[in-house]
N, C-alpha and C positions, 0 to 999 in steps of 0.2 A: 657866584657871584665874583665879582671881580670888587675888590674894595676900591672905596676913590683914589686912596694914594698912589694906587696902580693908574689911573689916566692922568696926573701929571704929566707935563712935557719942563724937557728945560729953560720951557719963556714962562712958568707959572710966575704969579708975585709970591711974596711972603706971607702975603693973607690966604691967597687960595690952597700954599703947602699948609697954613694951622686948620684952616680949614677941613682939608683932607684927611688930613693926620687926624683930628678929632674925630670925623666922623668913621674912619676906617677903625678908631681904635673902640668905638663905641658897637661898631658892627663886632666886633673882635668879642667881645665882652658878652654878644648877647648871646654872641654862639658857644658860651663857654669856654674861651680863655680867659686865662690868668690876667689883670691887670698889666704885670709885667713886661710879660709876653707881648701881650699887643701894642705894648708904646713902643716895645723895641723894634718890631715887627711893623709898623706903620713906618717911623722913622726909616728904617733902612729902607722900605720900600719907596718912601717920597725922597730920600737921596739919591737911590740907583735910576729914580725917574727922570730926574731935575739936573742931574749931575753935579751937585750943593748939597754941603752940609744943611738938613732941618734944623738940627740941635742950636739951642738955646743956651744959655748961662755960661759957666763954667764948659763944661764940653763942646758945645760948637767953637769956643776959643780956642782950645787948645786944639780940634781937630783944624781948625783953619792955620794954628802954628806951625802944621804938623807937613801941611802942605806946598 
């Protein structure tokens, strides 16, 4: 079953991204994944699907500065 983060598009809003990431992490963990791995996977999938950083806080600011 595809995770919600995979259904995002470049036109998805930030709120849609946050919701999809949260739902993807939850689904991954219910399937037995470790939290840190599920979070990393969901953020990576969201960034790939939308073409922009899904990270917040310092990580998002660092990534934005590297572009």
